[in-house]
C-alpha positions as CSV (number, residue, x, y, z in Angstrom):
1,M,26.8,-13.8,1.3
2,R,28.5,-14.1,-2.3
3,A,27.8,-16.2,-5.7
4,A,26.1,-19.6,-5.4
5,A,25.5,-19.2,-1.6
6,A,23.6,-16.0,-2.1
7,V,21.7,-17.7,-4.8
8,V,20.5,-20.6,-2.6
9,M,19.5,-18.5,0.0
10,L,17.3,-15.9,-2.1
11,A,16.1,-18.7,-4.3
12,A,12.4,-18.1,-2.8
13,W,13.0,-14.4,-4.0
14,T,11.4,-13.3,-7.2
15,A,12.4,-10.0,-8.9
16,P,9.1,-7.9,-10.0
17,A,8.0,-8.4,-13.5
18,G,9.9,-6.0,-15.9
19,A,12.6,-5.4,-13.4
20,A,15.2,-3.9,-15.1
21,G,18.9,-5.3,-14.3
22,N,22.4,-3.6,-15.0
23,A,23.5,-3.6,-18.5
24,P,27.3,-4.0,-19.0
25,A,29.1,-2.3,-22.0
26,G,29.6,-4.5,-25.1
27,N,27.3,-7.9,-25.6
28,A,27.9,-9.1,-22.2
29,P,24.4,-10.4,-20.7
30,A,22.4,-7.9,-18.4
31,M,23.1,-8.5,-14.8
32,G,19.9,-9.6,-12.5
33,P,19.1,-8.1,-9.0
34,V,20.8,-11.0,-7.0
35,Q,23.9,-11.0,-9.3
36,L,24.3,-7.2,-8.7
37,Y,23.6,-8.0,-4.9
38,N,26.5,-10.7,-5.0
39,L,28.7,-8.3,-6.7
40,A,28.2,-5.6,-3.9
41,C,29.1,-8.6,-1.5
42,E,32.1,-9.2,-3.4
43,K,33.2,-5.5,-3.3
44,S,32.5,-4.8,0.1
45,L,34.6,-7.8,1.3
46,A,37.5,-6.8,-0.7
47,G,37.1,-3.1,1.0
48,D,35.8,-1.1,-2.0
49,R,33.0,0.5,-0.3
50,D,32.2,2.9,-3.1
51,G,31.9,0.2,-6.0
52,A,29.9,-2.0,-3.3
53,F,27.1,0.8,-2.8
54,V,27.3,1.4,-6.6
55,A,26.4,-2.2,-7.1
56,L,23.8,-2.4,-4.3
57,D,22.1,0.7,-5.6
58,Q,21.9,-1.1,-9.1
59,A,20.3,-4.3,-7.5
60,I,18.0,-2.1,-5.6
61,A,16.8,-0.5,-8.9
62,A,16.6,-3.8,-10.8
63,G,14.3,-4.9,-7.9
64,F,16.2,-6.5,-5.3
65,G,13.8,-6.7,-2.3
66,A,15.5,-9.0,0.2
67,L,15.7,-6.3,3.0
68,D,16.2,-8.7,6.0
69,T,19.2,-10.0,4.0
70,M,20.7,-6.8,3.5
71,E,20.3,-5.9,7.2
72,K,21.8,-9.3,8.2
73,D,24.4,-10.4,5.7
74,P,27.9,-10.5,7.4
75,D,29.1,-9.5,3.7
76,L,27.6,-6.1,4.2
77,K,28.8,-5.4,7.6
78,R,31.5,-2.6,6.0
79,L,28.4,-1.1,4.4
80,R,26.3,-1.0,7.3
81,E,28.9,1.0,9.2
82,D,28.9,3.7,6.6
83,A,26.9,6.8,6.8
84,R,25.4,6.0,3.2
85,W,23.7,2.7,4.6
86,K,20.5,4.5,6.1
87,S,19.9,6.4,2.6
88,T,20.5,3.0,0.7
89,I,18.0,1.1,2.8
90,E,15.6,4.0,2.5
91,R,15.6,3.8,-1.1
92,A,15.4,0.1,-0.9
93,T,12.4,0.4,1.4
94,A,10.6,2.7,-0.8
95,Q,11.5,0.6,-4.0
96,N,9.9,-2.5,-2.8
97,N,7.0,-0.8,-0.6
98,P,5.8,1.6,-2.9
99,C,2.3,2.1,-1.2
100,K,4.0,2.9,2.0
101,A,5.7,6.1,0.3
102,L,3.1,7.1,-2.3
103,P,1.2,9.9,-1.0
104,E,-2.1,9.2,-3.0
105,A,-2.2,5.4,-1.7
106,R,-2.2,7.1,1.7
107,Q,-5.3,9.4,1.4
108,L,-7.8,7.2,3.0
109,D,-5.5,6.6,6.1
110,F,-8.1,8.6,8.3
111,W,-10.6,5.8,7.9
112,V,-8.4,3.0,9.2
113,G,-9.1,1.8,12.7
114,E,-12.0,0.1,14.7
115,W,-15.3,1.7,14.7
116,D,-18.7,1.9,16.0
117,V,-21.3,3.3,13.4
118,H,-24.2,5.6,14.3
119,D,-27.1,6.7,12.5
120,P,-27.9,10.5,12.8
121,K,-30.4,9.8,15.8
122,G,-27.2,8.2,17.7
123,H,-28.5,4.4,17.3
124,L,-26.0,1.9,16.6
125,V,-26.1,0.7,13.3
126,G,-22.9,-1.5,13.1
127,H,-19.3,-2.0,13.7
128,S,-16.6,-1.7,11.2
129,R,-12.9,-2.5,11.0
130,I,-11.0,-0.8,8.4
131,E,-7.4,-2.1,8.2
132,R,-4.5,-2.0,5.5
133,I,-3.6,-5.1,3.9
134,V,-1.3,-6.2,1.0
135,N,1.7,-4.2,1.8
136,D,-0.3,-1.2,2.5
137,C,-1.6,-1.3,-1.1
138,V,-5.2,-2.0,0.0
139,V,-7.7,-0.7,2.6
140,L,-10.2,-3.3,3.6
141,E,-13.2,-2.6,5.3
142,N,-15.1,-5.4,7.4
143,W,-18.6,-4.2,8.1
144,S,-20.9,-6.0,10.5
145,G,-24.3,-4.6,10.7
146,S,-26.6,-4.4,13.9
147,L,-29.4,-6.4,12.1
148,G,-27.2,-9.1,10.9
149,G,-25.7,-7.9,7.5
150,N,-22.2,-8.0,6.5
151,G,-20.0,-7.0,4.0
152,K,-16.5,-6.0,2.7
153,S,-15.0,-3.4,0.4
154,I,-11.6,-3.3,-0.9
155,N,-10.1,0.4,-1.7
156,F,-7.1,1.1,-3.5
157,W,-5.2,3.8,-5.3
158,D,-5.3,2.8,-9.2
159,K,-1.9,4.3,-10.1
160,S,-2.5,3.3,-13.9
161,N,-5.7,5.3,-13.9
162,H,-4.7,7.9,-11.0
163,R,-7.8,7.2,-9.2
164,W,-9.4,5.4,-6.3
165,Q,-11.3,2.1,-6.9
166,Q,-13.9,0.5,-4.3
167,T,-15.3,-2.8,-4.7
168,W,-17.9,-3.7,-2.3
169,V,-19.4,-7.3,-1.6
170,D,-22.1,-8.1,1.0
171,N,-23.4,-11.4,2.2
172,R,-26.4,-11.7,-0.1
173,G,-24.0,-11.4,-3.2
174,N,-24.4,-7.4,-4.1
175,V,-21.6,-6.0,-5.7
176,L,-21.1,-2.1,-6.2
177,Q,-18.2,-0.7,-7.9
178,Y,-17.1,2.9,-7.4
179,T,-14.3,5.3,-8.6
180,G,-13.1,7.9,-6.6
181,R,-10.7,10.7,-5.7
182,L,-9.8,13.3,-2.9
183,V,-11.8,16.2,-2.7
184,E,-11.2,19.1,-0.2
185,G,-10.0,16.4,2.2
186,S,-13.0,13.9,1.7
187,M,-13.0,10.7,-0.4
188,R,-15.4,11.1,-2.9
189,Y,-16.5,7.9,-4.8
190,T,-19.1,7.8,-7.5
191,A,-21.0,5.2,-9.6
192,D,-24.0,5.5,-11.7
193,G,-26.4,7.7,-10.0
194,K,-24.4,7.1,-6.6
195,R,-22.1,8.9,-4.6
196,L,-20.4,7.7,-1.5
197,T,-18.3,10.2,0.5
198,F,-15.9,9.9,3.7
199,S,-15.0,12.8,5.6
200,P,-12.7,13.0,8.6
201,L,-14.5,15.0,11.3
202,S,-13.0,16.5,14.6
203,G,-12.3,14.3,17.4
204,G,-10.8,11.5,15.2
205,K,-14.5,10.4,14.0
206,V,-15.4,10.0,10.2
207,R,-18.6,10.7,8.5
208,Q,-20.1,8.2,5.5
209,L,-22.6,9.9,3.3
210,A,-24.5,8.0,0.8
211,E,-26.4,9.6,-2.0
212,T,-28.5,8.7,-4.9
213,S,-29.4,11.1,-8.1
214,S,-32.2,10.3,-10.8
215,D,-31.5,13.2,-12.7
216,G,-28.0,12.9,-13.7
217,G,-26.3,14.2,-10.7
218,K,-28.3,17.6,-10.7
219,T,-30.0,16.8,-7.4
220,W,-28.9,14.2,-4.9
221,S,-31.1,12.6,-2.3
222,V,-29.5,11.1,1.1
223,G,-29.5,7.5,1.2
224,Y,-27.9,7.2,4.6
225,D,-25.8,9.4,6.9
226,F,-23.4,7.5,9.2
227,T,-20.9,8.7,11.6
228,Y,-17.8,6.5,12.6
229,S,-16.7,6.7,16.3
230,R,-13.6,4.8,17.6
231,H,-14.5,1.7,19.4
232,V,-13.7,1.7,23.0
233,A,-13.5,-2.0,24.4
234,R,-15.4,-2.5,27.6
């Protein structure tokens, strides 16, 4: 759908901050993502597939994110029949869902799931549901202890500082802040005198090891050592 019709349909969509438009030659104003999308529609209807794909790629690069509109818009029917359409949609998906495609943001995927959590003696200490939220940019921990305590943590790849971040808050208002990175396949979080390590184990299990140090990291003492097993509904 072109021009005013497309603008009305896409009024709820907002381009990301700082998204660059296409800058025509001379003093003409830069075209925004919706304008570029409309241009792609016009060229598609006119039978100019090459020009339509160029304009659509520019719209995507400028931040156009209405993937559902692209897939259903009758104005782009000719483009959807073209072999280039698949790669165009893949670029649009990666552009608008960066955490789904960024390898660093997927490093904690092994922790995602519904878990029963046990101590080294096999005692059940709690349950945890780990899920991806915010378009896969955040790993959310939902902890429920067997003795009544509960808490949540948000975990995410901080692409500006090239590290992982965890913020934990429990039902008593205690807050812990960690930063971390992947070390030999394990997620290693650290804070002042604290170390928290998540390691994938055989059989789809996960180990969570909490340690503390009072000598600047020369020696470490175990605070707790938990094993996560996939929860089986009964």
